[in-house]
Every structure is written in C-alpha cells, then in structure tokens.
N, C-alpha and C positions, 0 to 999 in steps of 0.2 A: 757477182754473186752466183754460185752454182745453182743448178736446177734443184738439187736436193735441199739447199738452204732456203730457196724461195718456197719450196713446197712446205717445209716445216713452218716458216713464218706465216704463210697463208693459212696453214692448219691451226696455228695458235690464234690468229685473228678470227678465224671462222668459229673456233670453239668459244672464244670470249663473246663474240656477237650472239651466238646461240644461247649461251648462258644468260646474257643480259636480257635477251628477248623473252626467255622462259621464266625468269624470276617472278614476275607478277602473277604467273599462272600456276606456279608450283603448288601452292596450298590447295588449289582446286583440283589438281591432277593427282593428288595423293603421293607426292614425290619427296617427302622430307628426308627419307633415308639417302636418296641420291644426292641431295644438296648437302646433307650433313657430311657425307663422305668427301665432298669437295671443299667445303669451307668451314666445317666444324658445327657446333651447336647453334641453333637459331630459334627464334620465338616469333609467333604471330601475335602482335600487339593489338588489342581491341581498338578499332577505329584508326589504326596507323599502318595497316598492311603488314609486310614482312620486316622483321627486325633482325639484323645481323650483329654478331658480337663485336665486330670491329667498327661498327657504325653507330651503335647505341650503347648506353650505359645500363647496367642492371637496374630494374625497377622493382621495388618492394611495396606491396599494398598492405597496410595495416589499418583495420577499422576499429576505432576506439570511441565509444560514446560516453562522455563524461556526464555526471549527474549533478548539476548545480555546484560546480567547483569541488565536488567530492571525488574520491578515487574509485567510486563504483563504475563498473562498465556494464553495458547492457548484456554482454556475452556471459556474465557471471551469475545472472539471475534468470531463472526460468520459473514461471508461475505454475504451480501444481494444480491444474484444473480438476484433478480427480480427488483432491483432498476432501476427506469427510470429517464431520464433527458430530457431537451428540448434544441434544438439548434436554433440559429439565424444566418443567413448569414449576415455578415457585409460587406465584400469586396470579389469581384470575382477575381480580378487580382491586387495584389496577393490574394490568398484565405485566408480569415480570418473568423473565426466563433466564436460566443459567445455561451458557454455551460452553461445552468442553472442547478444547483443542480448536478454537476458531482460527487461530493464527499459528503457522508452523514455525519451528526454530529458525529455518532459513529466512523466512519473512521477518521475524523479529530482529535478527542480526542486521539485515539490510535496512530496515526502518530506523533502527537505532543509529546506524552510521549516517544515514541521510539526515536525521534530525539533530545530531549532536552539535553542529556549529550554529544551529538556529535557536537554541534555547535562550530565553530572556524571561525576566520576572513576569509572572502571570497577571493578566488583567481581567476585569469583568465589565459587562455592559451596564452602565448606570446613566439614567437621564439621556439616553440616546448616544452616548459616547463611551469609548473604551478608557478605562482608568484602573490604576492599582488601588488595592484596598487591603486593610489588615485582615479581612475575612478570608483572603486567599493568599497564601504565602509560598506557593509552589513556583516552579518555572514551567514555561510552555514553549512549544516549537511548532509552527505551522508547517505542514507537509505539502509539497507540490502534487497536484492530482495527476500529472503526467509521469510521475516516477513509476517504474515498472512494478515495484512491490506494492506501492499505494494503489495502483490500478487493480492489481491482483486481489487485494483485500477488499477494496470497494466493490468490485464485481461480485465477490462472494457474499458480502453483506447485502448487496442489492438483490441478489437471487433469494436470500433468506427472507426479505420483505415481501416478495411476491406481489400481489395486487395492492398492497398498501401504498405503493407509489404508482402514479399514472405515467406510463411511458410518453415522452414528448412533452410533458408538462412539469412533473415533479423531478427532483434530482437528488443525488447524494451530495451533501455539502462538503466543503474542504475539511479534511481531517486535521487533528491536532494531537501532538504528544504532550503529556504533562508529567512532570517529575517532582517527587517529594523526597527530601532528605530529613534527617532527624529533627523532630520538632515542628515540621511544616504540616499544614492542614488546609482544608477548604471548608469553611463553616456551611451551615445549612443553606441550600440554594436550589433553584430549578433551572433546567436547560432551556425551557421554552421562554418566549418573550411575552411580556405583558401586552405589548403592542407589536403586531407582526411587522417584520422588517420590509422596507421597500426594496424591490429587486433592482439590480444594476441595469437591466435591460427590460424594455417593455415587451409585451407579447402581442402577436398579430391576432386580431379578432376575426370573426367569420366574414365580416364585410371588408377585411383587408386593412383596417385601421389599427394602429399600434396603441395599446392601452397599458397603463401601469399595472403592475401586480405586486403583491406582497407575499411573504413566506414566513413560516414558522417551523420549528424543529419538531416534526411529528413523533420522533422516537429517538432513543439514544442507545448506542453501543459503547460500553466501557470495557476495553480489552486490556489485560495486563501484559506488559512486555518484560519487565524486570520485577522479581519478587524477593530479592535478597534483603529481607527486612523483617522487622517485627512491628506490630501495630499497623496503622494505616488502612483499616478496613473501610469499605464503602458502605455507608449506613443509610438505609431508607427507613425512617421512623414510622411511616404510615403503611408499610408493607405488612401484609398478613399472609401467613402460609396457607396453602390449600388445606392441609391437614395439620391440626395443632400437634405440638410435640407430645410424646408419650408421657404419661404420668410417672413412668419409671425412670425418666430422665435420659433416654438414649439420645445420642447426637442426631441432629436432623438429617445430616448427609455426611457419610464417611468418605465418599469419593470412591473412584474405581481402582483397579489394580495399579494403574500408572501413578496415581496420586499416592497410594499406599507405599509403593516402592520408593518414591521420592522421599517420603517422610521417614521410612525405614523403622524408626523406633515406635511411632504411633501415627495413626491417620487422624489428623485433626479435621473437624468438620469444615467444609468449604463455606458454609454460612451457619449462622447461629441466631437464636432469638436474643436480641439485645436486652440488657437489664432495664432499660427505660422504654421498652416496647419497640416493635419493628424488627427488622432483620439487618444483620451486619455480615458482609461478604469479605473474606480475607483475600489478599492478593495471591493469585496463582498464575504464573506465566503461561500465556497461550490461551487462557480461559477468559470469558467475558460475561458481563451482566447486561441484559437487554431489557428495556422497558418502553412503554408507549407513553408519550408526554401529553397528548391532546385528547380531549373528549371528541365524540363523534361530530359535534357542531364546530370543531376547530378551536375551541378555547382550551387554555392550559389546565392540566389536572394537578392541583396542589398536592395530591397524595404522592406524586413522584418527586417531591422535594427530597434531597439527599445531601450527604456530607462526606467529605474525605476526612476520616478521623486522624488525629495527629500520629505521625510516624514516630515510633519509639527509637528505632535504630535502623541503620542500613539505608537502602535506597529503593524507591518504588517508581517505576516508569510505566505509564499506561497510554493508551490511544483512545481519544474521543472520536466517535463517528456520529454525525448528526444528519440524518436524512431530512430533506427540506420538502415541505408540502406548500404549494402555491395557491393563492386565492386570486380570483379576478379582481 
C-alpha cells in the first residue's frame, strides 16, 4: 500500500473516531449545523440523548384526554373565568333570584354532550332510598364533578354563594341534568331532605377523632340548557314578588335586549304570576332560578316547594346544582 493510500485510510479512521467521540457532546457545544451537514436531520429526544434518523423511528406525541367514554377532549374546552351574569331579586322571603346568562353556550354544548349517554328515568328519594314514581316522569343524568365544564360551572356558582358555604366544611354537591319531553312533568316537591343525609366520610374533630356528619341541600340552582319547547315552566306556588304586579296588567319582566331579540315578534315575560298564586318561570337557555332551601336553623323551608309543569311540546333540559351544608 502506498504512503498516499495509508494517509487517506488513517485520515478516514481518525475522522470517524473524532466524530464518534464528539457525538455525545454536540448538543452542549451548539453544533447541530455541523452534524446536520454530515449526517442529515437529527433530533434530541427527551431522556434519550441524541437521535439520528437512520438509528431511530419518527416519534409523534399526541395528547388526547377523553371524558368518560365521550369524544370530548380537554383541549377543546376552556373555562371562561371572566364570564359575567346578571341577577334579579324576585322574592325576599323566601329568597329567590333570577340569574341571566349563568351558563355560556359553549358550556351548554359540552354539558349536553357529556350527559347524553347517561340519561335514565328520573328517581326521587322516598323512605331513605331512590325509586321511580309517577310524580316525576322526566329523565335524569348524573354529571362527573371532574369534567372540565362541570368544574367551570360549579366554581362559578360556588363564587355566587359567597359565605353561604364554609370552606373546608361545606361543598358543592354532584350536579344533575334533567330532561322533559312532551307530557312529562315533576309534581310539587322540595329539594331539601326531611332528615339530613349521612355523609359518606366522617370529619375530623378538634381532638383528632373522626365523627359522623350529615348534610342537607342549603340552596338550589335550576339552570336551563335547552328551551326548544312550549310549557314546562318552573312553578313556585308560595313565591311572592317583591313588588306586586301593576293594576294596569303590565308583564312583570320583559327581559333584556338579548331576550327580546331571540323572541323577535314579542318579548314574553321570563316569569309570571300563576293563576293559582305564586310564580311560574319559563325555560330560557343559559338562565337560572336560584332559591334558598333552609331556614337559619337548618330546617327545610316548605315555601320553596316547586314543580316542573307539564311540557306541552318540544324538549327541555336543565341542570340541577345543589350546594351541601353539613352538620356535626
């Protein structure tokens, strides 16, 4: 072998040795361009050092969070923490408020998709157990509290309650969707329990011992998600308006510009004085009725009895939110 050939061979081996020794250090030396010019594109893989195209396969990272076997993904829902709503005082004793735009259209769409496969015939609590009854002919769907839209709405309603709930003691209960179709109803009932319910877990007392607790539904939010229907008003027979209707017969509340635009032809009142006394609230998507269920001493207020009047046509879907107040 000639001297020239030996020199070329030695040069090739030396270059290869130098490249091999320098590969682990190239990412730290800022030399990707040099290496790319020699061996093509490369990537630095997290936790795996340097990856070369002829030594590794392309890796794609896709993050998809499914929601209880639905097609929802966490990346498609963002809670609007700046969303604002308006409130109207309807009754002072018992306290009843009307909330405009409590739930956004995006939240409504997500909640309906989450609840759709969960609907089943509605039940009521009688004699300490859940059962079906002819008094309630709707369908219901429990919602998971870790769902992003559910958490968004619960956080908003929790903030609405202020000091009515004690942090670290009381809590927002699991929400529920309820759906009515033509002819379905829920006869007169109340949301609070005659006997407070036993909590699933005991609470730690000041001396470190665990003591059982009980809870009751201190208040109710009834928010409408779907209102493509006639009839189906929420009726509170013992509710009395702060100001009685005018003798000239004007509607008690005509709604704001948004409601009037939606109605186009006429702005029907959001609530009315029922012919048998009390107040009846018509379904309006996004809006909610709120009332306080318990007296100051923790007992139920029968004046909050209410009914879902029969739906004449279409479909109504609403969301029940029941904050829980705990007793030692």
